C-alpha positions in Angstrom: 182.0 36.7 -36.8 182.5 39.3 -34.1 185.3 41.8 -34.2 187.1 43.1 -31.1 185.9 46.6 -31.9 182.3 45.3 -31.5 183.2 43.8 -28.1 185.0 46.9 -27.0 182.0 49.1 -27.8 179.9 46.9 -25.5 182.6 46.8 -22.8 183.0 50.6 -22.9 185.2 52.3 -25.4 186.7 54.7 -22.8 185.3 53.8 -19.5 186.8 53.8 -16.0 189.3 51.0 -16.8 190.7 52.8 -19.9 190.9 56.1 -18.0 192.9 54.5 -15.2 195.3 52.8 -17.7 195.6 56.1 -19.6 196.5 58.0 -16.5 199.1 55.5 -15.4 200.7 55.4 -18.8 200.8 59.2 -19.2 203.2 59.3 -16.3 205.7 57.5 -18.6 205.9 60.6 -20.8 207.1 62.8 -17.9 210.6 61.3 -17.4 210.9 60.9 -21.1 211.3 64.7 -21.2 214.4 64.5 -19.0 215.9 61.8 -21.2 215.2 63.6 -24.4 216.1 67.2 -23.6 218.0 66.9 -20.3 221.2 67.8 -22.1 220.2 71.4 -21.7 221.1 71.1 -18.0 223.3 68.0 -17.9 225.5 69.2 -20.8 225.5 72.9 -19.9 228.6 74.7 -21.1 229.4 77.6 -18.8 231.8 80.5 -19.5 235.3 79.0 -19.6 238.9 80.1 -20.3 242.4 78.6 -20.3 243.8 77.7 -17.0 247.3 78.8 -15.8 248.2 77.3 -12.4 250.7 80.2 -11.6 247.9 82.8 -12.2 245.4 80.8 -10.2 247.8 80.7 -7.2 248.5 84.4 -7.4 244.8 85.2 -7.7 244.1 83.3 -4.5 247.1 85.0 -2.7 246.3 88.5 -3.9 242.5 88.3 -3.8 242.1 89.0 -7.5 238.7 88.6 -9.1 238.3 86.2 -12.0 238.3 89.1 -14.5 241.7 90.3 -13.1 243.3 86.9 -13.6 241.8 86.4 -17.0 243.5 89.5 -18.2 246.8 87.7 -17.7 245.8 84.5 -19.3 243.2 85.2 -22.0 243.6 87.3 -25.1 240.7 89.4 -26.6 239.4 88.2 -29.9 237.0 89.5 -32.5 234.0 87.2 -32.7 231.6 88.2 -35.4 232.4 91.9 -34.9 232.2 91.6 -31.1 235.3 91.9 -29.0 235.4 89.3 -26.2 237.9 87.2 -24.3 238.9 83.9 -26.0 237.7 80.6 -24.6 240.3 78.4 -26.3 243.5 80.5 -26.5 245.9 81.9 -23.9 248.9 84.2 -23.9 252.2 82.3 -24.5 253.8 83.3 -21.3 255.4 81.0 -18.6 254.3 82.8 -15.5 256.2 80.2 -13.3 259.5 81.7 -14.6 258.3 85.3 -14.5 258.1 87.6 -11.5 254.5 87.8 -10.8 253.3 90.3 -8.2 249.9 91.5 -7.1 250.2 94.5 -9.4 251.0 92.4 -12.5 247.4 92.3 -13.4 247.7 95.7 -15.0 250.3 94.6 -17.6 249.6 95.3 -21.3 249.9 91.9 -23.1 248.3 92.9 -26.4 251.6 92.2 -28.3 252.2 88.8 -26.7 251.7 85.8 -29.0 248.9 83.4 -28.2 248.6 79.6 -28.2 246.0 77.0 -27.5 245.2 76.0 -23.9 247.9 73.8 -22.4 246.8 73.0 -18.9 243.0 72.6 -19.1 240.3 75.2 -18.4 238.7 77.1 -15.7 234.9 77.3 -15.6 232.5 79.8 -14.1 230.2 77.0 -12.7 227.3 79.2 -11.6 226.6 76.5 -9.0 226.0 73.8 -11.6 228.2 70.8 -12.5 227.8 69.3 -16.0 229.5 66.5 -17.8 231.1 69.2 -20.0 232.9 70.7 -17.0 233.8 67.3 -15.6 235.4 66.0 -18.8 236.6 69.4 -20.3 234.5 69.0 -23.4 235.1 72.4 -24.9 237.0 73.9 -27.8 238.5 71.1 -29.9 236.7 68.5 -27.9 233.3 70.3 -27.9 232.0 67.9 -30.6 232.1 65.1 -28.0 229.4 66.9 -26.0 227.2 66.8 -29.2 227.7 63.0 -29.2 225.8 62.8 -25.8 222.6 63.7 -27.6 223.4 61.9 -30.9 224.1 58.6 -29.2 220.7 58.9 -27.5 219.0 59.3 -30.9 221.0 56.4 -32.3 219.6 54.3 -29.5 216.1 55.6 -30.3 216.5 54.6 -33.9 217.6 51.0 -33.1 215.1 50.7 -30.3 212.2 51.7 -32.5 212.7 48.8 -34.8 213.8 46.3 -32.2 211.0 46.9 -29.7 208.5 47.2 -32.6 209.4 43.6 -33.5 209.6 42.5 -29.9 206.2 44.0 -29.1 204.6 42.3 -32.1 206.3 39.0 -31.3 206.0 38.8 -27.5 203.4 41.4 -26.5 203.0 45.0 -25.6 203.0 44.5 -21.8 206.2 42.4 -21.6 207.9 44.9 -24.0 206.9 47.8 -21.7 208.2 46.0 -18.6 211.5 44.9 -20.1 212.2 48.4 -21.4 211.7 49.8 -17.8 214.2 47.2 -16.4 216.7 48.3 -19.1 216.0 52.0 -18.5 216.6 51.7 -14.8 219.8 49.8 -15.2 221.2 52.0 -18.1 220.1 55.2 -16.3 221.9 54.3 -13.1 225.0 53.1 -14.9 225.0 56.4 -16.8 225.0 58.3 -13.5 228.1 56.5 -12.2 230.0 55.9 -15.4 233.8 56.5 -14.9 234.7 57.9 -18.3 233.0 59.6 -21.2 233.2 56.7 -23.6 231.3 54.6 -21.0 228.8 57.4 -20.7 228.1 57.4 -24.5 227.6 53.7 -24.5 225.2 53.8 -21.6 223.4 56.8 -23.1 222.8 54.8 -26.3 221.4 51.8 -24.4 219.2 54.2 -22.3 217.8 55.6 -25.6 217.2 52.1 -26.9 215.1 51.2 -23.9 213.3 54.5 -23.4 212.0 54.8 -27.0 211.0 51.2 -27.2 209.0 51.3 -23.9 207.3 54.6 -24.8 206.2 53.2 -28.2 205.0 49.9 -26.7 202.8 51.8 -24.1 201.5 54.2 -26.8 200.4 51.2 -29.0 198.9 49.4 -26.0 196.9 52.5 -25.0 195.5 53.1 -28.5 194.5 49.4 -28.8 192.3 49.3 -25.7 190.2 52.4 -26.4 187.4 52.9 -28.9 188.1 54.1 -32.4 186.6 57.5 -31.8 188.9 58.1 -28.8 192.3 57.0 -30.2 193.3 60.3 -31.8 192.4 62.4 -28.7 194.1 59.9 -26.3 197.2 59.8 -28.5 197.6 63.6 -28.5 196.9 64.0 -24.8 199.4 61.2 -24.1 202.1 63.2 -26.0 201.1 66.3 -24.1 202.4 64.8 -20.8 205.8 65.1 -22.4 205.2 68.9 -22.0 204.4 68.4 -18.3 207.9 66.9 -18.0 209.3 69.9 -19.8 207.9 72.1 -17.0 209.2 69.9 -14.2 212.7 69.5 -15.6 214.0 73.0 -15.0 212.6 72.9 -11.5 214.5 69.7 -10.8 217.6 71.0 -12.4 217.5 74.1 -10.3 217.7 72.1 -7.1 219.7 69.2 -8.4 222.8 71.0 -9.7 225.1 68.0 -10.3 224.4 66.3 -13.6 225.0 62.8 -12.2 222.4 63.2 -9.4 220.0 64.7 -11.9 220.5 61.5 -14.0 219.5 59.5 -10.9 216.4 61.5 -10.5 215.4 61.1 -14.1 216.0 57.3 -14.0 214.3 56.6 -10.6 210.7 56.7 -12.0 211.4 53.6 -14.1 211.6 51.6 -10.9 208.1 52.7 -10.0 206.8 51.8 -13.5 207.8 48.2 -12.9 204.8 48.0 -10.5 202.6 48.5 -13.5 202.8 44.7 -13.9 199.9 44.5 -11.5 197.9 47.4 -13.0 198.3 47.2 -16.8 196.7 44.4 -18.8 198.1 42.9 -22.0 196.5 44.2 -25.2 193.4 42.0 -26.0 193.8 43.0 -29.7 197.4 41.6 -29.7 196.2 38.4 -28.0 193.6 37.9 -30.7 196.4 38.2 -33.3 198.2 35.4 -31.5 195.1 33.2 -31.4 194.8 33.6 -27.6 191.1 34.4 -27.9 190.1 33.1 -24.5 192.7 35.2 -22.7 191.7 38.3 -24.8 188.0 37.7 -23.8 189.0 37.3 -20.2 190.8 40.6 -20.1 187.9 42.3 -22.0 185.4 41.0 -19.5 187.5 42.4 -16.7 187.6 45.7 -18.4 183.8 45.6 -18.9 183.3 44.8 -15.2 185.5 47.7 -14.1 183.5 49.9 -16.5 180.3 48.6 -14.9 179.3 47.0 -18.2 178.4 43.5 -19.1 179.3 41.7 -22.3 176.5 40.0 -24.3 176.4 36.2 -24.2 176.5 36.3 -28.0 180.2 37.3 -28.0 181.7 33.9 -28.0 184.3 34.3 -30.7 186.7 37.0 -31.7 188.4 37.5 -35.0 190.9 40.0 -36.4 189.4 42.8 -38.5 191.9 42.6 -41.3 191.8 38.9 -42.0 194.2 37.7 -44.6 196.2 40.7 -46.0 199.2 40.9 -48.3 202.6 41.0 -46.7 204.2 44.4 -46.4 207.4 45.3 -48.2 209.6 48.4 -48.2 209.1 48.7 -51.9 205.4 49.2 -51.3 206.3 52.6 -49.8 207.9 53.9 -53.0 206.7 51.7 -55.9 203.7 53.8 -57.0 203.5 57.6 -57.5 201.2 58.7 -54.6 202.8 56.2 -52.2 206.2 57.5 -53.1 205.1 61.1 -52.7 203.5 60.5 -49.3 206.6 58.6 -48.1 209.2 61.3 -49.0 207.0 64.2 -47.7 206.3 62.4 -44.4 210.0 61.5 -44.0 211.0 65.1 -44.5 208.4 66.3 -42.0 209.6 63.7 -39.4 213.1 64.9 -40.0 212.2 68.6 -39.7 210.1 68.1 -36.6 213.1 66.4 -34.8 215.7 68.9 -36.0 213.8 72.0 -35.3 212.1 70.9 -32.0 215.4 69.6 -30.5 217.3 72.5 -31.9 215.0 75.1 -30.3 215.1 73.4 -26.9 218.8 72.9 -26.9 219.3 76.5 -28.0 217.9 77.7 -24.7 221.1 76.4 -23.1 223.4 78.6 -25.2 221.2 81.7 -25.8 222.7 83.5 -22.8 219.6 84.2 -20.7 218.5 82.5 -17.5 218.3 78.9 -18.6 215.7 77.8 -16.0 213.2 80.6 -16.7 213.7 80.5 -20.5 213.2 76.7 -20.5 210.1 77.0 -18.3 208.6 79.7 -20.5 209.2 77.8 -23.7 207.8 74.7 -22.1 204.5 76.5 -21.2 203.8 77.3 -24.8 203.6 73.6 -25.7 200.3 73.1 -23.9 198.1 75.1 -26.3 199.5 73.0 -29.2 197.5 69.9 -28.2 194.3 71.9 -27.8 194.8 73.8 -31.1 195.2 70.4 -32.8 192.0 69.0 -31.2 190.1 72.1 -32.0 191.1 72.4 -35.7 191.5 68.9 -37.1 187.8 68.0 -37.2 186.7 71.5 -38.1 189.4 72.6 -40.7 191.1 69.3 -41.5 194.6 68.0 -41.2 196.5 69.5 -44.1 196.0 73.2 -43.5 196.8 73.2 -39.7 199.8 70.9 -40.4 201.2 73.1 -43.1 200.5 76.3 -41.2 202.2 75.0 -38.0 205.4 74.3 -40.1 205.3 77.7 -41.8 204.7 79.6 -38.5 207.6 77.8 -36.9 209.8 78.6 -39.9 208.9 82.3 -40.0 209.3 82.6 -36.2 212.8 81.1 -36.4 214.0 83.5 -39.1 212.4 86.6 -37.5 213.9 85.7 -34.1 217.4 85.5 -35.6 217.2 89.2 -36.7 215.6 90.6 -33.6 218.3 92.4 -31.5 219.0 91.1 -28.0 218.0 94.5 -26.6 214.4 93.6 -27.5 214.5 90.6 -25.1 210.8 90.1 -24.5 209.8 90.6 -28.1 212.4 88.1 -29.1 211.2 85.6 -26.5 207.6 85.9 -27.6 208.5 85.3 -31.3 210.7 82.3 -30.3 207.9 80.8 -28.2 205.5 81.1 -31.2 208.0 79.1 -33.2 208.2 76.5 -30.4 204.3 76.3 -30.4 204.3 75.7 -34.2 206.9 73.0 -34.2 205.2 71.2 -31.3 202.0 71.1 -33.2 203.9 69.7 -36.2 205.5 67.0 -34.1 202.2 65.9 -32.6 200.3 66.0 -36.0 202.8 64.1 -38.1 202.1 61.0 -35.9 198.5 60.5 -36.8 198.6 62.0 -40.3 201.2 59.4 -41.0 198.8 56.6 -40.0 196.0 58.0 -42.2 198.0 58.1 -45.4 199.0 54.4 -45.7 196.9 51.4 -46.4 196.2 48.9 -43.6 198.6 46.2 -44.6 201.6 48.5 -44.8 200.5 51.1 -42.2 202.8 49.9 -39.3 205.7 49.6 -41.6 205.1 53.0 -43.1 205.0 54.7 -39.7 208.1 52.8 -38.5 210.2 53.7 -41.6 209.1 57.4 -41.7 209.5 58.0 -38.0 213.0 56.4 -38.1 214.1 59.6 -40.0 213.0 61.5 -36.9 215.8 59.8 -35.0 218.3 60.5 -37.8 217.3 64.2 -37.5 217.9 63.9 -33.7 221.4 62.6 -34.4 222.2 65.6 -36.6 220.4 68.3 -34.6 223.1 68.8 -31.9 225.9 69.2 -34.4 223.8 71.5 -36.5 223.0 73.7 -33.5 226.3 73.8 -31.6 228.8 73.9 -34.5 226.9 76.5 -36.5 226.3 78.6 -33.4 230.1 78.9 -33.1 230.1 80.8 -36.4 227.1 82.9 -35.5 224.7 82.3 -32.7 221.6 82.9 -34.8 222.7 80.9 -37.9 221.0 77.7 -36.7 217.7 79.6 -36.5 218.0 80.5 -40.2 218.6 76.8 -41.1 215.7 75.7 -38.9 213.4 78.3 -40.5 214.3 77.3 -44.1 213.8 73.6 -43.4 210.4 74.3 -41.7 209.2 76.4 -44.6 210.0 73.7 -47.1 208.3 71.1 -44.9 205.1 73.3 -44.7 205.1 73.7 -48.5 205.4 70.0 -49.0 202.5 69.2 -46.7 200.2 71.2 -49.0 200.9 68.5 -51.6 199.4 65.8 -49.4 195.7 64.9 -49.7 193.2 66.0 -47.0 192.2 63.0 -44.9 189.5 64.7 -42.8 186.3 62.6 -43.2 188.0 60.2 -45.6 187.9 56.4 -44.9 191.2 54.8 -43.9 192.8 53.2 -47.1 192.9 49.4 -47.2 194.9 48.9 -50.4 197.5 50.8 -52.5 194.7 51.3 -55.1 192.9 53.4 -52.5 195.9 55.6 -52.3 196.5 55.8 -56.0 192.8 56.2 -56.9 191.2 57.9 -53.8 188.1 59.1 -55.7 187.2 55.5 -56.5 187.4 54.6 -52.8 185.2 57.5 -51.9 182.6 56.7 -54.6 182.5 53.1 -53.4 181.9 54.3 -49.9 179.1 56.6 -51.0 177.5 53.8 -53.0 177.8 51.3 -50.1 176.2 53.9 -47.8 173.4 54.5 -50.3 172.9 50.7 -50.6 172.7 50.3 -46.8 170.1 53.1 -46.6 168.0 51.6 -49.4 168.1 48.1 -47.8 167.1 49.7 -44.4 164.2 51.5 -46.0 163.1 48.4 -47.8 163.2 46.4 -44.5 161.1 49.1 -42.8 158.5 49.1 -45.6 158.3 45.3 -45.4 157.7 45.4 -41.7 154.9 48.0 -42.1 153.3 46.0 -44.9 153.4 42.9 -42.7 151.8 44.7 -39.8 
C-alpha cells in the first residue's frame, strides 16, 4: 500500500505550491506579535501622580509647570534608597478651603501628613493613550492591568485544546478560517469595549481564537511538506513572529491611541479570510478521515502546480501509522523516562513563556525609549532561527538547547547588576538574553515532538505546551509586582529559572540522528531501538547485495 509521504515525494516535497502556501501562512505570524506582546504599548503606564482639581486650576491660571504643581500635591518618598515623588499618595490638604496664590508653589509641606489619592490621577501622556490611563489602572488597581495579558494567555490555554480537537475533527482549513472570523470579531469588540471587564472578556476570546488559528495553520503547513523540510519550515514560520516584533513599534509610534492600535492589529484577520480560495485542506488529514479521493485530488493539484506528475500506480493511499494504541495522559508519566521527559519539557515550556514575555514586557517599564528599545530587542531575534538551523544538525539538539537557556539566565542576572549609567553595555547584555530565550522557545517545539512515541506525540506536545500558557498567565504578575519592590528583581527570578531549565535539558537524551520513537519501549530502551535500526539497515544492504549478485549471475 502507498503512503502519503510516497505520493508527496513524487508530487514535490517543497515545490512551488508549498512555497506559495508557506508564504501566505507566514503572514499569520506577523499580527500574532501584536496580540501577544502589544501590551507593551497598549498597556503603557506613564508617569502619574494624584490629581487635585484646585491645584490643576491654579496651574492653568498661573502658568505653572507640571513639576511646580506636583510639589503641592505629591510627597517625596524613599523608593529602594532613591528619593522620588510618590505616584500613589498626596498631601492631606484641602486646597479648595485654603488661600492658593501663584506664589504658593514654594511652600514647605514636608511636615504635612499624607493620604492615598482621592480624586484620581494625572498622567504624563507623552502623546500616547493606553487602557491604563483610560481606566486609571495604577496603584491599588495596577493588578488589573496585569489581567490584560493573563486573560489572553488563559484564552490561549483553552484555545489550544479546543482547536486541537476541532482541527482533528473537522479539518485544518475550516479551523483556520473559523479562528479568523472569531479573531476579527473579538478584536474589533475589544477596540470598542465600554468598560474594563468587557475588555478582559473580549481579550480572552481573542486569545482563544488567535492561538487556535495559529496552531491549525502550523499543523497544516507541516503536513503538506516533505519530511526533510518540516523542521526548517516550522522554524522559519515562527521567525515571522519576529518580523511582527519589528513592525509593532513602528505602528505604535504612529498609532498612539490603544483602541486604534487594536483595530490595526485586528484588521489583517479580515484579509486572511480570503485564504479560503488559496489554501487547500490537508491531504494527510483527509486520508485519516477516509476521504482518499479528495486527498488524491488535492495532491494532484499540488503536483500540477509543482510541474510534476503523479505515477499511475498511486491509486490508493493509507495512513502511515495504521492501528495504534489509544493515547492516555497516564502514558506521559507512567514509566521513568517518559515521566522525566514530560516534567523537563513542561518546565522548559513554562520557562520559555515566563522569561520571553517577561523580557519583552520589561521594555515598557525600563525607563528608556520604548520604541527604540523594543525595536533593538526585536532585531536580535532573527539570528536565533539561523543559529538553530546551523547547530542542530551539526552539534545536535541537547547542547544548543541547554546553552541557550543558560546564556539567557546568565544575561538576565548580569543585566540586573549593571548600573543604568552603562546604558549600551546593559542593552547589549539584555539583548543576548533575548536571543537565548528566543532560541529556547523555538527549539522546545520540535524537541518535544522528537521525545514522544508516535501514538502519544500529539497529546504530549499539547499537554506540555499548555504549561507555556500557564507561564504566560503568571508572567505579568511576576514582572510588574516584583518590579514595584525592585525594578531588577524580576531579572534575578528569570535568570534563576532559565539556569534550572538549562541544567534539566542536559538530562534529556540527544535526538540528533535518532529514529523517531514508535512505542514507549523505544523511549525506555532507546539502545534496543537503535540496534534494531542498525540490524534492519544491514539486512537491507545484504538483500540488495544478494539481488545485485543474482542479476549479474543471470546475465
